[in-house]
Every structure is written in structure tokens, then in C-alpha cells.
C-alpha positions in Angstrom: -17.2 -0.4 -5.8 -15.9 -3.9 -6.4 -15.8 -6.5 -3.7 -12.1 -7.2 -3.0 -10.1 -10.2 -1.7 -9.6 -8.4 1.6 -11.8 -8.3 4.7 -14.6 -5.7 4.5 -14.6 -2.8 6.9 -16.9 0.0 7.9 -16.2 2.3 5.0 -16.8 6.0 5.6 -18.1 7.5 2.4 -19.4 11.0 1.8 -20.9 12.7 -1.2 -19.1 16.0 -1.9 -20.0 18.2 -4.8 -21.8 15.2 -6.5 -18.8 12.9 -6.2 -18.2 10.2 -3.8 -15.2 10.5 -1.3 -13.7 8.0 1.1 -12.2 8.9 4.4 -8.5 8.2 4.8 -7.8 7.8 8.5 -4.0 8.0 7.9 -4.2 11.4 6.2 -7.3 12.3 8.2 -9.2 13.7 5.2 -11.8 12.7 2.6 -10.3 11.7 -0.8 -12.0 11.3 -4.2 -13.0 7.7 -4.5 -11.1 5.9 -7.3 -10.7 2.1 -7.7 -7.1 2.4 -6.6 -8.0 4.5 -3.6 -10.7 1.8 -2.7 -7.9 -0.8 -2.7 -5.5 1.4 -0.8 -8.0 2.1 2.0 -9.0 -1.6 2.3 -5.4 -2.7 2.4 -4.5 -0.1 5.1 -7.4 -1.3 7.2 -6.2 -4.9 6.6 -2.8 -4.1 7.9 -4.1 -2.3 11.0 -6.9 -4.6 12.1 -5.7 -8.1 10.8 -1.9 -7.8 10.8 -1.5 -5.4 13.8 0.4 -2.7 12.0 0.2 0.6 14.1 -1.6 3.3 12.2 0.9 5.9 13.5 3.7 4.1 11.5 1.8 4.1 8.2 2.1 6.8 5.6 -0.1 7.1 2.5 1.4 8.6 -0.7 4.9 9.4 0.5 6.9 11.5 -1.7 10.3 10.6 -3.1 12.7 11.7 -5.9 13.6 9.2 -8.6 15.9 10.4 -11.4 15.0 14.0 -10.7 11.3 13.2 -10.9 8.9 13.3 -8.0 7.1 10.1 -7.3 4.8 8.8 -4.6 4.7 5.4 -3.0 1.1 4.4 -2.3 1.8 3.2 1.2 4.9 3.2 3.3 5.1 1.4 6.7 8.0 2.4 9.1 9.5 0.5 12.0 9.6 2.1 15.4 12.8 3.9 14.5 11.0 5.5 11.5 13.0 3.5 9.0 11.0 2.2 5.9 9.9 -1.3 6.6 7.3 -2.0 3.9 6.5 -0.4 0.5 3.1 -1.1 -0.9 2.1 -0.4 -4.5 -1.7 -0.5 -5.0 -3.4 -0.8 -8.3 -7.1 -0.8 -9.2 -8.8 -4.2 -9.2 -9.0 -4.3 -13.0 -5.3 -3.6 -13.4 -3.3 -6.7 -14.0 -0.1 -7.0 -11.9 2.7 -7.3 -14.4 6.5 -7.1 -14.7 6.1 -3.2 -15.1 4.4 -3.1 -11.7 7.3 -5.0 -10.1 9.7 -2.6 -11.9 7.9 0.4 -10.5 8.1 -0.8 -6.9 11.7 -1.9 -7.4 12.5 1.8 -8.5 10.9 2.9 -5.2 12.9 0.3 -3.3 16.1 1.8 -4.7 15.3 5.0 -2.8 13.7 3.7 0.3 15.5 0.3 1.0 12.5 -1.1 2.8 12.7 -4.6 4.2 9.6 -5.8 2.4 7.5 -4.9 -0.6 3.9 -5.6 -1.5 1.9 -5.2 -4.7 -1.7 -5.5 -4.6 -4.7 -4.8 -6.8 -7.2 -5.8 -4.1 -7.7 -9.2 -5.7 -4.1 -10.5 -5.7 -1.4 -9.6 -3.2 2.3 -10.3 -3.6 4.6 -9.8 -0.7 8.3 -10.2 -1.2 11.8 -9.1 -0.1 15.0 -8.6 -1.9 17.7 -11.2 -1.1 21.1 -10.7 -2.8 20.3 -11.4 -6.5 16.6 -12.5 -6.4 13.2 -11.7 -4.9 11.9 -14.0 -2.1 8.2 -14.2 -2.1 6.4 -14.7 1.2 3.5 -17.1 1.6 1.5 -14.6 3.4 1.7 -10.9 4.5 3.7 -11.0 7.8 2.3 -9.6 11.1 3.9 -6.3 12.2 5.6 -8.1 15.2 7.3 -10.6 13.0 9.0 -7.8 10.9 
């Protein structure tokens, strides 16, 4: 898999039925390794080990309903009251982050009302929060204790 603009970590890979799987410590199971999953797992590890987010407050692929359709956020981080704090949309490294990516996470925000949102493709990371009529972009991804 491609080297990302995230710190490396000790990846736990396994060959299952001739296909590579990656261990997800949040869901506690091996998942088929796709480029998007590669980004998701690296970003989760970055949050836990470099930004001090408690693993117990991170949920991967949370379900939600949007216009009667079931959708899934890639990663949701909750505060200690189990209220959505951070929504993260992960894309494969070769997927360009575009207006449609921002629209996608904005739709999720309308359901979850998290304080912050992040879009990443493993190479670029955008952290922002809604503020009245505009998005306010953060210079860096905040530590858990700051949120």
C-alpha cells in the first residue's frame, strides 16, 4: 500500500483466503484491505497515538439515516458524554478531495451535529468546524483535550 502523509504504525496484516486483511482495533476484527481502509486505520492510529484520543470513544463506520437512506460515517469520535465530537470522512489516497467530498460530510453533519469534521485521503487532511454561515478551517488537527 501507498505511503501516507501520516505517521507509520505497526500494521497488523493477515492473508485470508488469498486476500490481505488489516486488523481494526476499534471493531476488533480483520477487514479486507482497501486503499480507503488503509487511510482509515492510519488516521485512527494517528488520533490515538499522536493526538491522545481515547480508543474507547472512537467508532468506525457508524450508521445513520439520511433522507430515508442508510449511510455510514467512516469514523466518529465522541466526547465523554457520548455526544458526537468529530466526524471523519476517509478517501483513498488517489481520490482527490473535492466539493462533493465536503458536501458528503456536511450531510452527515446535519444528522450528527459534531463539533468538528475532518476530510482526509491520507495525503491531505482538512479539519474544520461550522460557524454560523461558514466553515472555519483549523491549522492542525486538535488534541482531544482541547476539544
